[in-house]
C-alpha positions as CSV (number, residue, x, y, z in Angstrom):
1,M,34.4,28.9,25.2
2,S,36.1,27.6,28.4
3,H,36.1,28.0,32.1
4,V,32.4,28.7,32.4
5,T,31.8,29.9,36.0
6,L,28.6,29.0,37.7
7,V,28.4,29.7,41.4
8,E,25.4,28.7,43.6
9,T,24.8,31.6,45.9
10,K,21.8,29.9,47.6
11,P,19.7,26.8,46.9
12,G,18.4,27.0,43.4
13,E,20.1,30.3,42.5
14,F,23.3,30.6,40.5
15,E,25.6,33.5,39.6
16,F,26.8,33.1,36.0
17,R,30.1,34.8,35.7
18,L,31.8,36.0,32.5
19,P,33.9,33.1,31.3
20,D,37.3,33.1,29.7
21,I,36.3,33.7,26.0
22,G,39.6,33.9,24.3
23,E,43.4,34.0,24.8
24,G,44.4,37.4,26.3
25,V,40.8,38.6,26.8
26,V,40.4,40.0,30.3
27,E,37.2,42.0,30.0
28,G,34.2,42.6,27.6
29,E,31.8,45.3,26.9
30,I,28.1,44.6,27.3
31,V,26.9,45.5,23.8
32,K,23.3,44.1,23.9
33,W,21.2,42.2,26.4
34,L,19.2,39.4,24.7
35,V,17.1,38.7,27.8
36,K,15.3,40.8,30.4
37,E,15.0,40.2,34.1
38,G,12.1,37.7,34.6
39,D,12.7,36.0,31.3
40,T,12.8,32.2,31.2
41,V,15.9,30.8,29.4
42,K,17.0,27.4,28.2
43,E,20.4,26.0,28.5
44,D,22.7,27.3,25.7
45,Q,20.3,30.1,24.8
46,P,22.2,33.3,24.1
47,V,21.7,35.9,26.9
48,V,24.1,38.7,26.0
49,E,26.3,40.1,23.3
50,I,29.9,40.8,24.6
51,M,32.4,42.9,22.7
52,T,36.1,42.0,23.3
53,D,39.3,43.2,21.7
54,K,39.0,40.4,19.2
55,A,35.3,40.0,18.2
56,T,31.6,40.3,19.3
57,V,30.4,37.0,20.8
58,E,27.1,35.8,22.1
59,I,27.3,34.3,25.6
60,P,24.9,31.4,26.2
61,S,23.2,30.5,29.5
62,P,24.9,27.5,31.1
63,K,21.6,26.5,32.8
64,S,17.9,26.6,32.2
65,G,15.9,28.8,34.5
66,T,14.7,32.4,35.1
67,I,16.8,35.5,34.9
68,V,16.6,37.1,38.3
69,K,19.0,39.9,37.9
70,R,21.3,41.4,35.3
71,Y,24.4,43.0,37.0
72,W,25.5,45.3,34.1
73,E,24.0,47.9,31.8
74,E,24.6,48.0,28.1
75,G,27.9,49.9,27.5
76,Q,29.5,48.9,30.7
77,I,32.7,46.8,30.9
78,C,32.5,43.5,32.7
79,P,35.8,41.8,33.7
80,V,36.3,38.1,33.1
81,G,35.2,36.3,36.3
82,Q,32.6,38.9,37.4
83,A,28.9,37.9,37.6
84,L,26.8,38.6,34.5
85,V,23.4,37.4,35.6
86,L,21.7,35.7,38.5
87,I,19.7,32.6,37.4
88,A,17.0,30.7,39.3
89,A,17.2,27.1,38.2
90,A,14.2,25.6,36.4
91,G,12.0,23.9,39.0
92,S,13.1,26.1,41.8
93,P,10.6,28.3,43.7
94,P,10.0,31.7,41.9
95,A,12.8,34.1,42.8
96,Q,12.0,37.7,43.9
97,L,13.1,40.2,41.3
98,A,15.3,43.0,42.6
99,P,13.3,46.1,43.5
100,A,13.8,49.3,41.6
101,A,16.7,51.4,43.0
102,P,17.6,55.0,42.6
103,A,19.6,55.8,39.5
104,T,23.3,55.4,39.9
105,D,26.1,57.7,38.6
106,A,27.5,54.9,36.5
107,K,28.2,55.9,32.9
108,P,28.2,53.6,29.9
109,G,31.7,52.3,29.4
110,A,32.8,52.8,33.1
111,K,34.5,49.8,34.7
112,T,31.8,49.6,37.4
113,E,31.6,46.8,39.9
114,P,28.4,44.8,39.8
115,S,25.6,46.4,41.8
116,P,23.0,44.2,43.5
117,T,20.4,46.9,43.1
118,L,20.5,47.7,39.4
119,T,16.9,48.4,38.3
120,S,15.4,46.0,35.7
121,K,14.0,47.4,32.6
122,A,10.8,45.3,33.1
123,A,10.3,47.1,36.4
124,D,10.9,50.5,34.9
125,A,8.2,49.8,32.3
126,G,5.5,50.1,35.1
127,A,2.7,47.8,36.0
128,G,-0.6,47.9,34.3
129,A,0.7,49.6,31.1
130,A,-1.7,49.1,28.2
131,P,-0.2,46.7,25.6
132,Q,0.7,48.4,22.3
133,A,-0.3,46.9,19.0
134,P,2.8,45.7,17.1
135,A,4.1,47.9,14.3
136,T,5.0,46.2,11.1
137,N,7.7,46.7,8.5
138,G,7.1,46.9,4.7
139,N,6.7,43.1,4.6
140,G,4.0,43.1,7.3
141,H,6.2,41.2,9.8
142,A,5.4,42.0,13.4
143,V,8.1,43.6,15.5
144,A,9.7,40.9,17.7
145,R,11.6,43.5,19.9
146,P,10.3,43.5,23.5
147,D,8.7,46.7,24.8
148,G,11.3,49.1,26.0
149,Q,14.2,47.5,24.2
150,K,16.2,49.8,22.0
151,A,16.6,49.2,18.3
152,L,20.0,47.8,17.1
153,A,21.1,49.9,14.1
154,A,24.1,51.6,12.5
155,P,24.5,55.4,12.9
156,A,23.7,55.9,9.2
157,T,20.4,53.9,9.6
158,R,19.5,56.0,12.6
159,K,20.1,59.2,10.7
160,L,18.0,57.9,7.8
161,A,15.1,57.2,10.2
162,R,15.4,60.7,11.7
163,D,15.4,62.2,8.2
164,L,12.2,60.3,7.3
165,G,10.5,60.9,10.6
166,V,10.4,57.3,11.5
167,D,10.6,56.0,15.1
168,I,13.4,53.5,14.6
169,H,12.4,51.6,17.8
170,A,9.1,50.7,16.2
171,V,10.8,49.2,13.1
172,A,11.2,45.4,12.8
173,G,14.8,44.5,12.1
174,S,15.6,42.0,9.4
175,G,19.3,42.1,9.8
176,P,21.5,39.9,12.0
177,H,20.2,39.6,15.6
178,G,17.3,41.8,14.7
179,R,19.4,44.7,13.5
180,V,17.4,47.4,11.7
181,T,18.6,48.0,8.2
182,Q,18.1,51.0,5.9
183,D,15.7,49.0,3.8
184,D,13.7,48.2,7.0
185,V,13.4,52.0,7.6
186,R,12.4,52.8,4.1
187,G,9.7,50.1,4.0
188,F,8.3,50.8,7.5
189,Q,4.6,51.2,7.8
190,P,2.9,52.2,11.1
191,G,0.3,49.3,10.7
192,G,-2.6,51.6,11.3
193,Q,-1.3,52.7,14.7
194,A,-0.4,56.3,15.5
195,Q,3.3,56.6,15.0
196,A,5.3,57.8,17.9
197,A,7.5,60.8,17.6
198,P,11.0,59.8,16.5
199,A,13.0,59.1,19.7
200,T,16.1,60.8,18.5
201,A,14.7,63.5,16.3
202,A,15.9,67.0,17.1
203,A,13.3,69.1,18.9
204,P,12.0,72.3,17.2
205,R,14.3,75.2,17.6
206,V,13.3,77.6,20.3
207,G,14.6,81.1,20.1
208,G,17.2,80.2,17.6
209,A,18.9,77.7,20.1
210,E,21.2,75.1,18.5
211,Q,20.1,71.5,19.0
212,E,22.6,68.7,19.8
213,E,22.4,65.0,20.3
214,R,24.8,62.9,22.3
215,R,25.4,59.2,21.4
216,P,27.5,56.9,23.6
217,L,30.7,55.6,22.0
218,R,30.3,52.0,22.6
219,G,30.6,48.5,21.1
220,L,32.7,48.1,18.0
221,R,32.9,51.9,17.4
222,R,34.7,52.3,20.8
223,K,37.0,49.4,20.0
224,I,37.9,51.0,16.7
225,A,38.5,54.3,18.4
226,E,40.8,52.6,21.0
227,K,42.8,50.8,18.3
228,M,43.2,53.9,16.1
229,V,44.5,56.0,19.1
230,Q,46.8,53.2,20.1
231,S,48.2,53.0,16.6
232,A,48.5,56.7,16.0
233,F,50.2,57.3,19.3
234,T,52.5,54.3,19.2
235,A,53.8,54.1,15.6
236,P,55.3,57.2,13.9
237,H,53.2,57.1,10.7
238,V,54.6,58.1,7.3
239,T,52.6,57.6,4.1
240,T,54.0,57.4,0.6
241,F,51.8,57.7,-2.5
242,D,52.1,56.5,-6.1
243,E,49.9,55.6,-9.0
244,V,49.5,52.4,-10.9
245,D,48.3,51.7,-14.4
246,L,45.8,48.8,-14.0
247,T,44.8,48.6,-17.7
248,A,46.3,45.1,-18.2
249,L,44.9,43.9,-14.9
250,V,41.4,45.1,-15.7
251,A,41.5,43.2,-19.0
252,M,42.9,40.1,-17.3
253,R,40.1,40.1,-14.6
254,A,37.5,40.6,-17.3
255,R,38.7,37.4,-19.0
256,M,39.0,35.4,-15.7
257,K,35.8,36.6,-14.0
258,P,33.3,34.4,-16.0
259,K,35.5,31.4,-15.4
260,A,35.6,32.1,-11.7
261,E,31.9,32.6,-11.5
262,A,31.4,29.2,-13.2
263,L,33.2,27.8,-10.2
264,G,31.0,29.7,-7.8
265,V,33.6,32.3,-6.9
266,K,33.2,36.1,-7.1
267,L,36.5,37.5,-8.4
268,S,37.2,41.1,-7.3
269,Y,40.4,43.0,-7.7
270,M,41.4,42.4,-4.1
271,P,43.0,38.9,-4.6
272,F,45.3,40.4,-7.2
273,F,46.3,43.1,-4.8
274,M,47.0,40.5,-2.2
275,K,49.2,38.5,-4.5
276,A,51.1,41.6,-5.4
277,V,51.6,42.4,-1.8
278,I,52.8,38.9,-1.0
279,A,55.4,39.1,-3.8
280,A,56.6,42.4,-2.3
281,L,56.7,41.0,1.2
282,R,59.0,38.2,0.0
283,Q,61.5,40.9,-1.1
284,F,61.0,43.2,1.8
285,P,60.2,41.0,4.9
286,L,60.4,43.9,7.4
287,F,57.0,45.1,6.2
288,N,55.6,41.7,7.4
289,A,56.6,42.3,11.0
290,S,55.7,43.8,14.3
291,L,57.7,45.7,17.0
292,D,57.9,44.2,20.5
293,D,58.1,47.4,22.5
294,A,58.9,45.5,25.7
295,T,62.0,43.8,24.4
296,K,62.8,46.3,21.6
297,E,62.9,43.6,19.1
298,V,61.5,43.5,15.5
299,V,59.5,40.3,15.1
300,V,59.6,39.2,11.4
301,K,56.8,36.9,10.4
302,H,57.7,34.1,8.1
303,Y,54.1,33.5,7.2
304,V,51.6,35.9,5.7
305,H,48.1,36.5,7.2
306,L,46.5,39.2,5.1
307,G,43.8,41.4,6.6
308,F,41.3,43.3,4.5
309,A,39.0,46.0,5.7
310,A,35.2,45.1,5.5
311,A,32.4,47.6,6.2
312,T,29.6,46.2,8.2
313,D,26.5,47.5,10.0
314,N,28.5,47.4,13.2
315,G,31.5,49.3,11.7
316,L,34.8,48.5,10.0
317,L,36.2,45.1,10.7
318,V,39.3,43.3,9.4
319,P,38.8,39.7,8.4
320,V,41.9,37.7,7.8
321,V,43.0,35.3,5.1
322,K,45.4,33.0,6.9
323,H,48.5,31.8,5.1
324,A,47.6,33.8,2.0
325,D,51.2,33.2,0.7
326,Q,50.4,29.5,0.2
327,K,47.1,30.1,-1.8
328,S,46.2,30.8,-5.3
329,I,44.2,33.8,-6.5
330,L,41.1,31.7,-6.9
331,T,41.4,30.2,-3.4
332,I,42.0,33.7,-1.9
333,A,38.9,35.0,-3.7
334,R,36.8,32.1,-2.4
335,E,38.0,32.5,1.2
336,M,37.5,36.3,1.1
337,G,33.9,35.9,0.0
338,E,33.1,33.4,2.7
339,I,34.8,35.3,5.5
340,A,33.4,38.6,4.4
341,A,29.8,37.2,4.3
342,R,30.2,35.7,7.9
343,T,31.7,39.0,9.1
344,R,28.8,41.1,7.7
345,A,26.3,38.6,9.3
346,G,28.1,38.9,12.6
347,K,29.1,35.3,12.6
348,A,32.8,35.5,12.0
349,T,34.9,33.9,14.7
350,A,37.5,35.7,16.8
351,D,40.2,33.8,14.9
352,E,38.9,35.0,11.6
353,L,39.1,38.6,12.8
354,S,42.6,38.6,14.3
355,G,46.2,37.6,13.7
356,S,46.8,39.6,10.5
357,T,50.5,40.4,9.6
358,F,49.7,43.0,6.9
359,T,46.4,44.8,6.0
360,I,44.9,46.2,2.8
361,S,42.3,48.9,3.1
362,N,40.1,49.3,0.0
363,V,38.1,52.6,0.0
364,G,38.0,52.7,-3.8
365,A,34.7,50.8,-4.0
366,I,33.0,53.8,-2.5
367,G,34.9,56.4,-4.6
368,G,37.9,57.5,-2.4
369,L,40.6,59.0,-4.6
370,F,43.2,59.5,-1.8
371,A,43.5,58.2,1.7
372,T,46.0,58.0,4.5
373,P,45.4,54.7,6.2
374,I,46.2,54.1,9.8
375,I,48.4,51.1,10.6
376,N,46.5,48.1,12.0
377,H,48.5,47.8,15.2
378,P,50.7,45.9,16.0
379,E,51.5,45.6,12.2
380,V,54.1,47.9,10.8
381,A,52.5,48.8,7.4
382,I,49.1,49.0,5.6
383,L,48.3,49.5,1.9
384,G,45.5,51.9,1.0
385,V,43.7,51.0,-2.3
386,N,41.7,53.8,-3.8
387,A,39.3,54.5,-6.7
388,L,39.9,53.0,-10.1
389,K,39.5,55.9,-12.7
390,K,40.0,56.0,-16.4
391,R,42.3,59.0,-17.1
392,A,44.3,60.4,-20.0
393,V,47.9,59.4,-19.6
394,V,51.0,60.4,-21.6
395,M,52.7,57.1,-22.6
396,P,56.4,56.5,-23.0
397,D,56.1,57.0,-26.8
398,G,54.5,60.4,-26.3
399,T,51.0,59.4,-27.2
400,I,48.0,60.1,-25.0
401,Q,45.8,57.2,-24.1
402,A,42.9,56.5,-21.8
403,R,44.2,54.2,-19.1
404,D,42.7,52.6,-16.0
405,M,44.6,54.4,-13.2
406,M,44.6,54.1,-9.4
407,Y,46.4,55.9,-6.5
408,L,48.0,53.7,-3.8
409,G,49.0,54.8,-0.3
410,L,51.4,52.9,1.9
411,S,51.5,53.9,5.5
412,F,54.4,52.5,7.5
413,D,56.0,52.5,10.9
414,H,59.1,54.7,10.6
415,R,60.7,52.9,13.6
416,V,61.0,49.7,11.5
417,N,61.3,50.9,7.9
418,D,62.6,54.0,6.2
419,G,61.2,55.9,3.3
420,A,63.5,54.4,0.7
421,E,62.4,50.9,1.6
422,A,58.8,51.9,1.6
423,V,59.1,53.4,-1.9
424,Q,60.8,50.3,-3.2
425,F,58.1,48.1,-1.6
426,L,55.4,50.1,-3.3
427,N,57.3,50.0,-6.6
428,T,57.4,46.2,-6.4
429,V,53.6,46.1,-5.8
430,I,53.0,48.4,-8.7
431,A,55.3,46.3,-11.0
432,Y,53.3,43.2,-10.3
433,L,50.0,44.9,-10.8
434,Q,51.1,46.5,-14.1
435,D,52.3,43.1,-15.4
436,P,49.6,40.9,-13.9
437,E,50.7,37.7,-15.7
438,L,53.6,37.7,-13.2
439,L,51.0,37.1,-10.4
440,L,50.0,33.8,-12.0
441,L,53.6,32.6,-11.2
442,E,53.0,33.3,-7.5
443,M,51.9,30.3,-5.4
């Protein structure tokens, strides 16, 4: 992280401004505050999670001291160079916390200028409130979440909590950064205390009225939405489908899997799909490209950085195997496992989540038979990998056999490639997958 901005506003008090956290990053969304006003922090202690176009990062404090003021609410957009927090340096006289102010009209996600009168959550809690006994999860661990701080959880986890009648804000989170998982919800015990009514549970129906719940579109979900809209309204999408007989590949993987595991590598089908895509990209390089709208030039990449979609508690992310065309199946499998683990733990770097030249989206693991994938802009194509099913197939000799079959979907930018090339590209991928020994000849 570079260009940390710390400005002394008066003796002993410093404004910490959002630093430059990556090439091309001009703003970040406040996803989660890790400190409250009045908290004491140490130098390099994380104070806030910031979502950029590239990744979610924790911003550490550049100085030890006391958090006097937070200038932004969760869900708001902070431009690079704007003040994040006001810090009273350690050893300085105690700073006066900002008094509570009337509620503003600012909405989450709005590009609001910092307000010197934002109300602290600590002040809103009210003085003299009786301390609450900590709730526990199924393992008996006390909740570390400060009073009033909302639980960090995926939408599916929140729905599970509502269905089970559990107050998710009372559940201890065992996931990354205290995130509440579905196992935490299922194992939750109120610890002998009266359980509060679920914060997001629908109220009883009165007079047949329909109940609704509004959730802010923020964090990674909002970034995904922006990328999908950008892609859908920029590139004219066309998708071509075909099926592939993976019987030989299934047998090959079964033979190779124990040997890979002996080397500490989990061998999935994805590295084989990657190598087949690489072979097709060598023959059809315009699918490993991007379109520069400003100059009206097609930028052909002579390197292959393969992205693969990974589901996380935060949403769908695309880790990238860099220079995949220079790596073996085993090396790709090892790197995929390592990057995917860091991504799901929220520890992947911005570089590991950006720079792909072609993306593979695998929904087959959860049972999808068909899908029309949206291109990962600014790429010009994406391969959708679907469920592997054993089906009865009429063979060339007229016999009917049970074969391991899968449908593939290739979405492509029709400005750069035409349908004929797309079908030929997909046919090449299929040819390598149906004769997987050819993949062993690929570097």
